[in-house]
N, C-alpha and C positions, 0 to 999 in steps of 0.2 A: 558372463560378459556383461559389461555396463549397459544399462538401459539407454536406448537412443530413440530419437524421434522417428527415424526411418523404420527401425525394427518394430516399434510400437504400432505404427500405422499400418504396417503390412500384416501384422499378427493380431487378428480380432480376439482370439482367445486370451493372448497376453494383455491386450488393451483392457478387456473386461475384468481380467484378474487384477490388474493394477488399479483400475478405476471402475469399481462395481456399478456406479451410477449409469454407465454406458449401457448396461443390459436392459435397463427399463426406461431411460430418459435420454433426450438430447440436451445436455446441459449447456446452455449458452448464456449463463449469468454470472461469470467469474468476477465481474466488476461489482457484484453484490455480495453474496455470501456463497462460497464454493462448497461442493461436497468433499468429503474426505477421501483421499486415496486409501486403498486397502492397508498399506504399510503404516500409515498415520494412524488410522483407527485401530489397528491391531496393536500398535506400540502403546497406545493409550489404555486399551483393554488390558493388556499384560500388566501395566503399571497399577491399574485399579484393582485387578485380581490379586496382585502381590500385596496391595495395601489392605486387603481384607484380613491378612494374617500377620501383619507386622506393622512397624512404624512406617507410615507413608513416605516420609522424607528419606528414610534409610534405604528403602527398597529402590527408590529412584536413583539416589546417590549423587553426590556433589559433582562426580565426574560428568554425568549427563548434562547438568546445568552448565558446566564449563565448556563441554563439547558444543552445546547450543550456542554459547557466546562466541566461540571460536568460528563456528560455521556462519553466523551472522556477520561477523568481521570480515570473513573470506568473501562473502557476497558483496559487501560494501567497499572492499579495499581499505579496510580500517584495522585498528588494533583491537583486540578483545577487551582491553582495559577501557575502551571508549564506548562499550556496549552495556546498556542496562535493559533487563528484561522486566518491563513495568506494566505490560497489559495494553489496554485499548489506546488507539491513536489519540483520542480526545484527552486522555489522561497524560500522555506523554507530552503533547503540545501545551497543555496547561502548566506542566512542570517548567517548561521553557518560558512561557510568557510570565509566570509568577515568580520565576527564580532569577531572572536577569535584572541587573541594577539600572533600569531606565531612569532618566532624569526628566523632570518637568520641562516641557518645551521641545523635547526630542520627538521625532516622528517615526513611525513604522509604516511600511507599505504592505498592504493586503489586497486580495481580490475578493470583492464582496459576494460574487456568484460562485466562489469555491464552496465545497461541502462545508456545512456549518461547523464541523469540528475543527476547521482551520479558519474560522471567522471569529466565533464567539470568544475564545480565550484572548484574542488580541483586542477585540472591542472593549473587553473589561478593563484594559489598561487606561482608558480615558479617565477612570476615577483617580489615576495617579498623576494626571496632568500630561500624559503622553498623547500626542496628536496621531490619530489613526487615519492614514490616507488610503483612499480606495482607488485602486489602479484602473485607469481607463483603457478600454480595448475596442477594437473596431467591430468585433462580433464575439459571441459567447465562447469564452475559454481560449481565445486565440491570443496567447501571450508570447511575445518575442522578446529577446534580450533588449533590443533597442527601445521597446515600449517601456520596459521597467527602468532602464538607465536614464530615459528621458524624464522620468517622474521622481527621481530621487535628488536630494540635495545635501548640502553640508550638515544638515541637522538630522538626516536619515540614519537611524541606528540599526534597523533590522528590516529585512524583506522576508515575508513568510508566504510561500506559494505552494501549490500542489504540483507534484511531478507530472500529473496528467489530469485534465478536467474530467470529472465523473460523469458529465453528460455529453459535452462537446467531443471528448476523445482527443483533444489537441494535447500532444506531449511536449512538455516544457524542455527546452535545451538546458538542463540543469547544470551541466559542467561548464558550458560556455558562459552562461549568466553568472554562475557562481565565481568564476575567475575574475570577471569584471567587478563584481561586488567586493571581492577580497582586495582588489587593487584600490578600491575606494575607502577600505576600512569599514565596510558595512557587513554586519552579520547576515547570514543566509540560513533560514530554517525551511526545511522541505518536509511536506506530507507526502510520503512516497508510497502510500498504500495502493495507488492504482497502477504502479509499474513494478514494484519490487517483486521479483520472481518471474517477471514477464520480460524485462529488459535489463540489460547490464547497466550498473551505475557505480562509479567510483567517487567516493566523497573526498578523496585526497585532493587538497589544494583548492577546493571549491565549496564545500558544504561545512557549515559549523554545527548544525543541529538537524536531526532527521528522525521521523517517527513513522511507524507503520504497524498495523495489526496483521495477523497471519491469515485471516479468514477470506482473503480474496485471491489474488494471483499466486500468493505463496502456498496456497493449497493446505493450509494449516487450520487449527481450531480457533474459534472466536475467543477474543480476550487474551491471546498469547502474543502480544506485540512487543515491540522493541523501541528503544530510544538510543540514538547515537549522539554523543556530545564530544566535540573535538577536545582532545587532551588539554590543550592550552587554555580552554575556557571553563574547565571543570571547577577551577578555584573561584571563578567569577560567577558561575551560575549556581546560586545557593539552593540546596534542596528545600522544598516547602512542606515536606512531610518528615516526621521524625519517629524513629523506632529502633528496635534492637538490632536490626540488620545493617542499616546504613550508618549507624554510630558505633563507636568503640564501646563495648561492654563485655570485658573478659569474664568468662564463666557466667555470663548473664547477669552480672552485677552492675548496676547503674554507676556511672562515674560522675565526678563533680564538674568536669568540663565536657562540652559537646565536641567530640572529635570525629569528623566524618571519615568514612573509608577514603583511601588515596586515589580511587579510580571511579569509574562510572557506577559502581555498585552503591555509591553514596546516594543514588536516586532509587534504590530498591528498599523500601521502608521495612519490609518484613518478609516472611516466607513467600517465595514466588509461587505462581500458579503451576503446581507440579505436574498435573495432568496436561495442561496446556503447553508446558515447556517440552514435555516428552513428545507431544504431537508436533510442535514446531520443529524439534530437532529431526524427527523422521521426515517431515516435509522438506526441510533444508537438504537432508541427505539426498532425497529424490531429485530435487532441482539441480543440485551440484553434480549429481551423476549424469543427468541428461545434458547439462550445460546451459546456462541461461542465455548465452549467445545463440545456441542452436534453437532454443525455445522462441527467442525474439524473431529469428529468421522465419520460423514456421508460422508464427502469428502474422507477420507482415505478408507472407506468401498467401495466407488465407484471405487477408484483407484485399490484397491486389486483385484476386480473381472474383471476389464477392462484389466489389464496387461496381464494375460494369454490369454484372448480372442484375444487381439491384436497380441500377439506372434503367436498364431495359424493361424492368417491371414497373417503372414509373415512380420509384421511391427516391426521395432526396435524403442524402446522408450528410450529416453535419461535417464540414471540413473534409469532404471527399477528396479535395485537391491538396491536402496537407503534404509537404515535402516528407521524405523518408524520416528525417530527423525529428519530425513532429507527429508522425503517424503512430497510432497505438492499436491495441486490440479491441477498442470500444468503437462500435458503429451505432449511432443513434439515427433511426429512420423516422420519417414522418411524410404524410401525404394528406393534402386537405380533404380528399374524398373518402377517407377511411376512418372509422371509429376504432381508435387504437386500443381503447380499453376492452372492447369486444374482441378484437383480434388477439390481444394478449391473453384473454380468458380462453379463447378457442385453441390457441397454440398450447396452453397448459393442459387442456383436455386431450390433445393429441400427443402429449408427451414431450413437448418443447419447453424448456424452462428459460424464459427470457425476463427482461425487466421493463417496467413502465416508469418513465421519469418525466418530470414537468420542469420547464424553465420559469423564470420570474414573470414572463408574460402570460403564463398558464398554457402555453403550448405543450402538448404531450408528445413524447417520442417513444417508439419501441427501441429499447437498447439491446443490442447483441454484443456479447463479449466472450467469443470462443477462446478456448485455451489450446495448447499444443496438441493435446490428445484427441480433440474433436476431429472427425474425418470429413472428407469432401462428401462422401455419400450422405452423411447426416445433414450437411449444409445444402445439398441438392434437394433433399426432402423438404427442408424449410423453404427453399426458393419456390418449390411447386405450390406451396400454400400462398406464399406472398404474391405469386403471379395471378392467383385467382381472386384477389381482394378487390372489391369495388368501392 
């Protein structure tokens, strides 16, 4: 039978089999770097062991690479010809920033308090005469479509935002905003690492470029990320790297003309991260089997009952009042009478993996990011500790 949220949470033996970390830790840091599910780790081990005795690329097989591409496309509501397997989010976003033909005097809109991977590649465009506009918001990470549309103009070429703020936990209304930008002829680039695998997202009709690594909510290995480029824009977004894989070279013989592949593989310069792709493929299989819509419902259910419990303990949670469309799996807590660094260390000693994050004002937050496989019993144990903090 297919794995389901309900079955997994009712069967502790099955949960620990699929997620071995659950036997020794309460892992609540999926917005950072997730542990590998068993099937992901075992798929990577099998590939590595086979690679001890043969051509590494041959034992993985092109079919696995293509299957991974198809599964990513299924997750995004895209075509596999629009998916490149390029690695880290930072690299993918740099490909977009460096490959598009911006003109001097055009502007792009970004959020300066996004994760730096989605800030620095765009800031670098000022060297080309592109104006980088910083989005104004009422509070950290709280970005609404009306906020963005009120700050673009006829010279805005692109808006680059994260699908969810990594500290605030405010989830962007990607599809609604993307449709409005499309109507204005403005490109939309999304850093989706904080929602992909946790919440459904369809890029059709709303997103032009999207990047995400696998090591957070996707439950995959680090450095095994993806890049989506809308088919109609692939001729416009020129690759900024050149190699044997993304250019035509029959029988590995260099040609006189540079001819890129006719699809998103034009952004894959050389051999893909084989071990990473194998792991990503297994992680995608797991998530698609459970169903991302089911995962999202469970994450939001946990959030809904955690929020009042945390409030009763005296904790303030960033954007606790977020509407369902903007709620995420990230809960960033703070309290003025608590040393969060000490609490974070104590939780680690007690087997709870959380994150410690800091905003621009240097305020610290204890960030919780449970996934669908975390149980209420685990979260109740966490609350017992948080209640006792002074």
